[in-house]
N, C-alpha and C positions, 0 to 999 in steps of 0.2 A: 430530248437532247442531252439532258443531264445524265440519263440512264446510259446513253451511248458512250459518253465520256468515261463513266465509271467502268463500263465493260472493257473499253480500250485500255484503261489503266490496269485493270485486273489481268488482262491477257499479257500486257507488257511485263508486269511483275512475275507472272507465272513463267514466261519465256526466259527471263533472266535467271530464275531459280533453276530451271531445267538445264540451261547451258552451263551454269556453275557446277551443277551436280555431275554433268557429263565430263567436265574438265577435271574435276577431282578424281572421278573414276579412272580416267585415262592416265592419271599420274600414279595410281596405285600400282605397286609392283606386283607381279604374279607370285604365286606360291613358291616357285623355285627360287626367286630372288629373295623373298622373305626368309626362306630357310637356309640360304647360302651361308656357309661358315667355314671357309677354307683359307689357309695361308697360301698365297700365290707366289710370294718371293720372300726370302730372308737374306739380308746382306749386311756386311760390315763395310760401310762406305768411308769411314774415317781412317782406315789403314793406309799404308803407303800405296798399296794396290787393292782395289775393291775386291772382296771375295764374296761369293754367293754360296748358299747352302744347297745341298741336294735334298729335295723333299720327296719322301716316300709316302704316298697317300694310302698305301696298303696297310701299314702299321702306324701311320701318323707320326713319323719320326723325321727329324731334320738333322743332317750332319754337315758341319762346316769345318773346313780345314783352313788354318791360319798359318802364316809364315813363322819359322823358328824365331824365338825372341819376343813374340807377341805376349803382352800382359793380358791374360784371359780373365783376370779378376775384375776387370773394369772395361767391358766392351759395350758399345752402344749399337744396337741393331736398327736397321731400317726395314720395316716389315710392310708388305702389301697384302691386304686381305680382301675378301669378297665385299662387293658393294653393299652398303647398308649395315654391314656387320661392325662389331667393335672387338677389341682384343685386350686381354690383361695378362701380363704387364703390357703397357702401351709401347708402341713403336717409338724409338728415340729415348727410351729410358735405359740407363746403364745397368748391366747385370754382371754378377760373378759367375763365369761359366766353367769354373774348375770342376763342377759336377753338373749333370744334365739339368736344364731349366725347363719348367713346364709353362706353356702358354695356353690360354683358353680363348677361343674365338667364339663370340656370342652373336648369333644371327638376330635379325630384326624381330623374328617371332619368339625370341627368348630361348630357343634351343642352343646348345653349346657343343663344342668339339675341342678336345685336348690335343696338343702337340708337344712332343718332347724334343728339345734342341740339345745336341751334343757338339761341343767344340773340341777339335783335336789340333795339336801343334805339329806341323810337319817337321820331320827329322831329316837331317842331311844324311844321305846314303851314298854308297860308292857306286850305285847303279841308278839308271833313270828308267821310268816307265811311261810309255806313250799312251795317249787316249786309246781306248779299245775301238778298233775299226768295225768289228761286227759284234754287237751286244746280244745276239740271239744264237744259241747253239743247241743242237738236238741231242737227245740221249744217245749215247754210244758215239758221239761226234767228238771233235777236238776244239778246245778253247785255245786261241792264239793270243799271246801277249808279246808285244814288241817293245824294244827299248835299247839300252846300251849297257855294256859291262856286266852281263849276267853271270859270266863265269861258267864253271862246270855244272851241268844239269843234275849231277848226283847230289848236290847240296841245295836243291831248289824244290819248293812245294808251293801250292796255292791252297788256301782254305776258303771254301764257299760256305757262306752262312745264309740259310733260307730266311728270307725277310719275314715271312709269315710265321713260321714255326720256331725260328731261332736255332734249328739244328745245323750243326757244322759238319762238313765233309772235307777231308784232307786228300789232296791229289798230288802225287809226285810228278815232276817234269819228265817228259819222255826222253829217252836216251839220245834221240836224234835232234834234240833242241840245240840251238847255237847261242853264242854270246849276245845275239841281237833279236832272236825269235825263240819263244818258248811254246811248247806244245803240251797240253794237258788233256788226257783222255777222260771224257765225261762218262761215268758209269751208266750202263744202259737202264738201270733201275733207279737212277736218281729222280726223286720226286719233281714233278713239273712245278714251275713257278719262278719267281725272281730271287736272285742271290746277290749278296754283297761279296766281293772277291778281295782277298788280301794276299799279296805275294810275299813269300819269305825266302830270303837268301842268307843262309847262315843265321846270324843274330839280328840282321836288318830286315825291315819289312816296309811295304808301301801298299796302300789300298788303291784299287782302280778308281778312275774318275767317275764311273757310273756303275749301276748294277747290271748284271747280265740276266737274261731270261732263258730258261731251259724249256724246250718244247719237245713234243713227242717225236720219236724217230720215225722216218718214213720207211714203210715196208719195202722189201726188195724181193724180186723173183730171180732166183739163181739158176733154176733148171726146171724142165718138165720131163716126165718119164718117157713120153713119146710125142712126136709131132705129126704123125700120120694116123688118123683115127677114122672110125666108122660108127654107125648108130649103136648105142648101148656100150660103147667102149668107155673105160675109165682111165684117167691119167692122174698122176700125183704131181702137184705143183710144189716145188721146194723153194724156200727162201728164208727171210728173217722178218721179224716184227709184225707178222700177221696178227690180227685180233684173235683171241681165243674162241670167239664165236661171232655170229652175225656178219660174216664176210659175204661178199657178193662176187660171183665169178661169171663173166660174160665173154662171148666171142663176138667180134664185130666184122661185118662184111657189107660193103656198099651202103654204109650209113645206117644199117640195121643191127641192133643188139639182140643177142639170143642168150637167155639165162641158162646156165648149166646147173644141174642138181648137185648140191654138196653132200657127199656121203660122210665125210669126217673133216675136222679142221683143228689145227693146233697153231701155235705161234710160228712154227717152222715148216709146216706142210698142210696142204689142202688137197683132198681127194675129190674129184668131180666126175660126173657121168654125162656123156653126150646122148641127147635124145634124137629121135628120127624126124623132128619137125623143122629141119634146117636144110637149105640147099647145099649142094656140094661146092667145093672150091676152097680157096685159101682164106683163113680168118686170122684176126688179131686177137690174142688172148688178153683179157683185162681182169684185174683183181681190184675190187673196192674194199678197202680195209681202213677202219678209223676215219671214215668219210673222205678218204683220199684214193683216187684211182691211179694205178700204174699199169703199164702195158709191157708184155713180154717182147723181147727184141726179135725173136724169130716167129715166123708164121706157123699156124696150125692148119694142116691140110685135111679136109673132111670129105670122105667119099661115101656114096650110098651103095 
């Protein structure tokens, strides 16, 4: 009987130990939580109107604009960071922001990430700039900025700074811009990526409320050399922005795609050959370039 009581006591103690161990394991954060070290928000809440910084995770920089007249030598930020992480200097500690201030976020696992915070004082300008409606623009496309009192476009330019490389590109406003809408033609060879945009009108300037992203331009089919073909015929597809190699040209009929042989290809023209393994009829011409498919507006008639 005594042995039975000892056995029951041992089993009870063992069960409690196992349950406590499981409970501790369930509370342990996963690797991603232990390594998290990001600034999620950066604000100045003690100003007349709260202002929030724009955080760029690409280059780990934070930009904050404060109203004219703000004393930036003694500003107290409210900072939100990843769970389980810490930050130096701490949130709620006043800093002198006349020059960029470096913050270091330390993850639970001991790894760290630096952020640079820059504070700019907004200047009174004779014009206003609205938030950007479309923050994505393709190469060879147009960036639109809206606002009021822009004046003559001959005196207006925008400077785009690549967030990653820091390289700047200056673009003059198009001649058809108005006092309320500005058009800027994006160069077709402008590197892809995110850009900070700053508008200059005479000696005045304003930065946009957010970054813009430049993406690859969509290829276009402008014409084909002929639309009536037979086996072994070749046609030349003319357009813009084709990839210099590895394009795919197909014709579509009744849900079936037929690949055409590419004889030559450049960014503006692709020469293809029709084979004899296709049924006769009307086909839709398709070009896949840079992983994007477009279709020609007119049909291709194939006869045997």
